[in-house]
N, C-alpha and C positions, 0 to 999 in steps of 0.2 A: 232234160238234162239239168242237174243241179248246178248252182252257181259255183260250187267247189270244182266240179268237173269242167265248167267252162273256164275257169281260171287256171286249172292245170293244163289244158290244152292251149291256153294263151301263152302259158310259160314254156311251151315246148315249140321247137322249130326243127326243120331239117338242115343237114349240112348244105344241101343244095341251095336252100333259101340264104343261109349265112354267106355262101359264097357269092351269091348274086349281089347282096348287099356289100359285101367287102370289095367285089369288083367295081360297083359304083362308086364306093367310097374313094377308090384309088383313082378312077377316072376323074371324078370331079376335083379331086386334089391336083391332079396333073394339069387339067385345063385351067384351074383356078391360078396355080403357080406360073404356068406357060403365059397367061394372059397378064398376070401381075409383073413379070419380069421387066419389060420395057417401062413401066411406071414407077418402079422403085429407084431410090437413089443408087448411084454406082457402087457405094460401099457395101450394099448388101444384095446387089444383083446377082453375083456369083452364087450366093446362098439360095436365092429364090429359083435360079435356073438349076441348081444342083437338086433341090427339092422336086421340081418338075420331072427330072430325069430318074430320081429314085422312084417316085409314084408311078412312072411309067413302066419301070422294071417289075413293081409289085403287081401292076395291072397285067402285065405279061404273064407272070407267074400264075395268077388267078385264071386267066383265060386259057392258058396251056393246060392247067390242071383239069378245068371244067370240060375240056375237049378230049380227055383220056377215056378210053373205052373201058379200062380195067377198074375204074372207081365208081361206075354207076350206082352199084349197090350201096356203097358208103354214102353217096350223096343223098339217098332216100332215108338214111337212117336219121332217127329223131333224137335230139338232145335237148337238154335244159337250155333255155335262152339265157345267155350271160347276164349277169347283173348290169355290166357295163354297156349293154346292148343300145340303151336309149342314147346314151351320149354319143356312142359311135354313129347311130343312124342320124342323129341331130347334125352331125358333121357334113352331111351331104348337102345341107342348107348352108350356102356360102354367104359371107358377109360382103357388103359393098365397102371397099375401103377408098373409094373415090379415084380421081385421076393422078393424085399425087399422094399416095398412101405415106403415112407416117412410119418410120422404121420400127419404132416401138410397137405399134398396133400390128404390123406385119409379123413381127417376131412373137408377140403374144398370141396371135391366131395360130401360128405354126407350131408354138409350143403346146397349145391346148389340144390341137389336132393329133400331134405325135403322142401326146399322153393318152388321149381317148383310144387310138390305134394300139398302143402298148398294152393297155389294160384289156381291151378286146381280144386281142390275139393270144395274151397270157391266158385269159379265160377259156378261149376256144381250144388252145393247146391241152389244158387241163381237162377238157371234157370230151375229148376225142380219143378213140382207139389208136394204138400205134399203127403207123402206115403213112402214105405219102401226104394225107391232109393234116394229120397230126404233126408231121415233120415241117410242113409248110407254115403252120401257124406258130410253131415254136421258132422257127427261123425268123419269121416276121416279127415276132414279139421281141426277139434279141436286136433285129435291125432297128425297130422303132425306139427301143431303149437306148440304142447308140445315137440315133439322130436327136433324141430328145436331150441327151447329155450334151451333145455338140451345140445344139440350140442354145442350150442354157449358158454355155461358155461364150457363144456370140452375143446373147442378149446382155450378159454381164459387162462384156468389153464395150459394147455399143452404148447401152442405156447407163451403166453406172460409171463409165469413163467421161461422160459429159458429150457423147457422140450423138445424142437426140436432143 
């Protein structure tokens, strides 16, 4: 097999594989934020708890979708691996923010993660055929965009108002 063929195969993935990575992405985020909540200062605890709840909802959406019998064929479909895939996959590796995490570090990590998810879900929505998977990726892209915008407001209020 030529190197060009090998590279072309590496650039392809299935929707099922994407769904598995996305489910793990949401699970690790949920667990990370849930474990982080009691460690952060009270002024951002509500935000970290809200992030954990959002990630749980996204995890539930993916697991429910994967369990549906009517999309088995779609999950086997090959698509181009999104350019943003490496950033998204990297987010599964979680940072150690210590026992008393700094508000700014927590917010920066959350912003980076929301941005990576937003890019990934936008790319996936563009590369999938109309149907439940496309609709889910489009919904999540919009959700992550809203979360990122909300986090940017909180970041500005806390970091730039002298809260950190």
